[in-house]
N, C-alpha and C positions, 0 to 999 in steps of 0.2 A: 856300262855308263858309270858317269863322276856326276859332283854335285858341284855347282859351278856359282859364285856371288856376283852380279851385275849391277852397274850401276850403270843406268838409258835412258833418253831427254826422252819427252814422249812430244805429242804434237799440238800442245800447248807452248812447250819448251822448258817442262818441269821434270826438275831430278824426279828421276822414281830409283831405290834399292831392292832388290830382291836376289834371288834362289833360286835357281835352272836346271837341269839334267839336260847333260848330253855325252857325245861320246869326244868332242874335242870341245875347245874354244871356240875356233871356229864355230861349229854346229852350234852352240847355244846362242851365237851372232846374227848366225841365220834366222832364230826362232825367233830373237829378240825383234829386226827388222820386219819376221811374216808377223806379229804383233803389232805393229804401227809404231818400233820403239827407235831408238836410234842411238846406240850402244855405243858408251864414250868404256870403260874398263869391263875385261872379265877377267876371273881371278875361281881356279881350282879353290874348295873349299878346304883349308887344311887345316892342321892339330895344330895347340895353342901353344908347343914349341917350335912350331915352324913357323907360324905365324908372328912369330915374337922376336924372329932375324928375317922380317918381309917389312916391305913399303909400312911406314908409319898411318899414313891414306889408306889402306884398304877398307872395308864398309864396316868388316864386323871385326869382334877380338872377343876372345878367350880368353884375359889376361885372368878374367874373378870366376869363381866353381858357381852351379847353379844351387840352387838356394836348396833344401831341403826337401821344403813343398812340390818346386818341380822334380824332380830323385824320383821321389814317392807316384807321382803324377805318370811319369814316363814309364816309370816300373811296371804299373799298375794297369798300362793301354797297353802296355805290348806286351805280358803278362793273360792279357785279356784274348790277345787280339791270336798271337803264337793259340790257346785254346783253343779258337775259334777253327782250327787246322791251316790257316793264311802262311805263307811262305816268310819268312825271314827280312826279306827285301821287301817284298807289299806289307809288312807289318809296318816296319819302321819308316815306308815312304807315307805311312796314314796316318802316324804316333805324330810326324815333321809336319805334313795338313793340319792337323788337328791346334798344332802348336800355335803360339798366339807370340810367343817370344822369338825376335829373329836371329837372332842370339846362338838360342837353343835349336832353333828350326836346321838354324846352319852348321851344326853340331851333329846333329842326324841325319842332316843327309851326307853329312862325310863320313860318318858310320856307315850308314847304307854303303855310300862309294867302296868303302874298304870290301864288304863283304860281299859286294858284286864281282869285285877283282880277286872274290876267291879263299879271302882272311877270316877268320873267324870271330863271331861277333866279339868276343872279349878282344881279339886284337885292334880292334874296331875304334874298342873303348880305351884299351890302354893307351891310346895319341891323344885321352883328354883327362890328364892324371888328376890334378885339380878339379874336374868336376865328379867323378869315377872310382872311389878310394878302392885299396888295391882291396880292400876285406869282397867288395861289390866286384871285382873282375876276376876275379879268384876263385868267385863264388858261381859267376856265372860262364868262366871256363872249366869249372869243375860239372856241371849243367850239362855244357853242351857235348862232353867227354863222356857221361853215362848214359844220355839223352833223355831225358826229365829235366830238358830247359822251360820250360810253358808251368813246372811244378816247382820249381828254382826262384822262376823268377815271383810265383803269389809268393812266395814266404821271404824275398829281398821285401816286396812289395811292402809287408803286413812290417817288417824288421823298423822300414824308415816312416812308415807309415805310425808306430808305435814310439821312435821315437822322437819326431814333428810333434806328437801329440803330450808325450813328458815332457818337452822344452815347449809347448804353450801352456803347461800347466803349469808348471816353474815358473813363468814368465807374467804367467796373471794371477800368481801368489803371488809373487814379489813385490806388483807396478804399485797397489795402496797402499806398503807398509812403505817402498821406496818414494811415493808422495807425500805421504804422510811426513815421512822422516826431512823433506825438503821443505816443505813448507812449516815442521816445526823451524829448523833453520835459519826460516828468512826472518820469522815473526819473533825470534832470542836475536839473532841482529837488527833486527829494524827497532826493538823495543831499550837496547843498549851502545848503538849507535846514531839515536835521531829523540826518540824519547825522553829518556835518559836526562838524558844532555838541557832540554829545555827545560824540566823539570828541576831537578837540583838547580839548574839556574840561582832561584830566587835565596839557595843556601849562601850566596855569593857574600852577602854583606850583613851575615846574621854573625857578630864578632860571641861563636861559638863551637867548642869543640862536638864536630860530628861521630856518630857510631861508626866503629870498627867496619861494619855491614855499608853501610856509606859510603868510607873511603874504598874500602875496595873496588866497592862494584863503580864508582866514581873514576879509579883508575885503571877499571876494565874497560873501564866504557873509551876512557882516552886511548888507549895505548888501541884498540880498537880500531878508533876512529885517524890514528892520526898514523897508523903501520898497517895501517888496512894490505893496504901494494907488497909492501916487503911481508906478509903473511902470507895471500898468500904466490908471491913467488917465493914463499920456500916452502910453502907445502906442494907443488910444484916440480920444485928440485929434487924432493926428499922423496916425492915418489919417482921421475922421471931416474933418481941415484938405484933405488928400490928396483927397479925392472932395468936395470945395466948389470946391478948384483945377480940380478938373476937367470941374468942370457946364457952366467959361468952354470953349466949343469950341475958340477960340485956344487955350488952354492943352490941352485934349484934342486936339490936331489935330499940337499940339507934340511932347504925349506919346506920340501913335501913331504918329510919324516916327521917335523916338528906338527904340520900341520894331523898327521895321524894320531899323534898324541892327546889335543884335544878333543875336551871330552863330545860338545854337542858335532863339532866343526868337520874332528877327524872320523866321525861314525857318517857322518851324511856322504864324505870321500868315497869313504869305505865302502857305504851301501853302491852310493852311485856307479863307481869304477868294472863296482864287483858287475851290480848287473850286467852294463857294460859288456863286461868277458863274458859272464853267462852263453848271454843271448849271443854273441861274436862266433862263441864257439858251438855254438848247440845252430846254428845254422850251416857253417863249413860243414860237421862232424855230419850231419845229414846231407848234406850234396855231396859227400864222397872225399872234400880234400885230406891227406892224407893229417895223421894228430899230430906230427910234431909241423908242417905247414900251417895248420890250424891252428896252433898256437902261439907262433910268432906273430899269422898275419892277428890272430887278439887280441897280444898282447899290445900291439898299434894303436889302439881304441881306449887303453886305458890313458889316464892325465895325467897318475899318481906318480913321479919317476919310481920309487920303493916299490910298487906293488909291478910295476911293468920288469923290473928287473926279477922279479920273486919266478915269476912267466917261463922269462925266459929262459932265466937257474932251471925252473920245472923243468921244461921243454929237452934242455943238459940231460937234465939225471930221465927221461921220459929215454930219450934214446939209446942210453943207460941200461937201458930193461926198468925202471922203477915205471910205479903206478902217477897219472895225473893228479889223485886223490893225495897221495902222501907226500909227492915234489912239495901242490901246496904249501900241505898243509904245515910244513918246517919254516914256511917264513914268518909264518903266524901274523900275515896281512891280512889272511882271507875271513868271512864269517864263519864259525864253523857250522853254521846249517849247510852252507854254501858247498863246504867238505863235503858233509855226509852226506850230500843226495849227487855229489861225483861220484865218489867213491860207492854207491848203492846203484849207483848206472853204468859202472864199470865192472860189478858182480856180474848183473841183473843182465849183462847187455842192450839196457836200454840207456844210452849216454846222452842219447840225443834232450830224450824227454824229461831226460833227471835237470837238463843241463837247462832245459823248456820251465822249470819247477823251481831252480833255483834264480832264476831270471826274472819270473814272475815273482817271487817272494819277495827280492833283494825289492824291486820296484813299491810294491804293493809296503811296504818297509818306507824307503823311500818318501813315497805318499804321504805319509802315514807322520815321520819325523818333522816333516815341511809344515805339518798342517798345524801339531802340534808347538813346532817354534814358533810357526807366526802369530798363532791365540794368547802363546806370550807373549811375543815380543812388542804386540799393537798398545794394549794395554800400559809396559813398560813404558814406552817412549808416550803413551798418554801422560802416566805419572812423571816421568823424569821432566819433560816439556811443563806441565803441573808444578812440579819443585819450584820449576828458574825462575816464573814467572811471579811461586810466592816469594821469594826469594828478594828480588828484583820492588815489587811490592813494600815488600817490610823496608827495604833501604829506602825506600824514598819516604815511608808513612813515621820512624822509628825517631829519624827529626825532628817533625810536624809533631808526632808524642810528645816530647821533652821540649818544644819550644812550648807547648802549651800550660805544660805543669810548668813552666817559668814564672807564666803572665799569672796562672791561677795562683 
């Protein structure tokens, strides 16, 4: 049986979209008629690549990837059902029925159709490359080959949930500073473009030389009021040019290498990418994926190009007989603690455990660094805003003080 998407009319003439399983499209149409529906269109659920070449009026689209939360939920549900000794096709059907999003439900039914046709689960997942990354598909494939699919899906569920939790922590940690920064900019711009011109207008009829601070503030205010549109266009243009410049891989490589040299940002990038790499390599190694394939796949989760290249170069050296730890150490880009843990895992035969410890250690260090940086950034931002407001107030009050001295 295969999964079909349908568009039908009910007895009141309203359109109804949904999914149904059947041997053929004709079989599905008969099912709809038995339910009192008038089928308008019935098409087999297809993969994303096939959908992009199909009719634009099709009811569902897989052009976007599913969220990390949806992926974690799908993995956890499937792992739980398989652990309960349910057949794979029944487990997929149950997960699809529990899914409220039509797009995801259609995708799961399409995967189930592939399984019913005799394909592996990994093959069905590979039909949707934007929803399921290569790491996910390779791990599932290894689980099917070794017969430990339930255990590997549990590990994948833990992995996706931990990544989602880390993203949420970072997002929530950055939310307050982002709001504070935006409000600070709005207040300063409001003072410079509205309040300052209203206040300094009283000095227009005074034949007195204004202090340099006041003159500079008036000039800045006039510039912002006269050229604010050009300023916005300039900022947007600069951002567009920079983004276009980064599209070149050589330029992006140089930029990423420069990022690693920065004191705080470089350490953050190094810790984040190392944690991703160690966690991914741990899952792949414990799943029975060959080390060369595991290194290649784990390199794809690294966003920093020099670090990604270092892993790919290490894979080449491992192919020649070198150790993973020695190969990574030669790049000087990964933290020494991670290298030592990997070396310990290679010598003791507990590579997966050591990689797991390395990932946990880097994630904890990353959380600690983010907390420290935000703890320093927030008071510094408030202090900077206070200094700007103080300068504006002084620029307004200095002429008044000088005027009072002349009157006295």
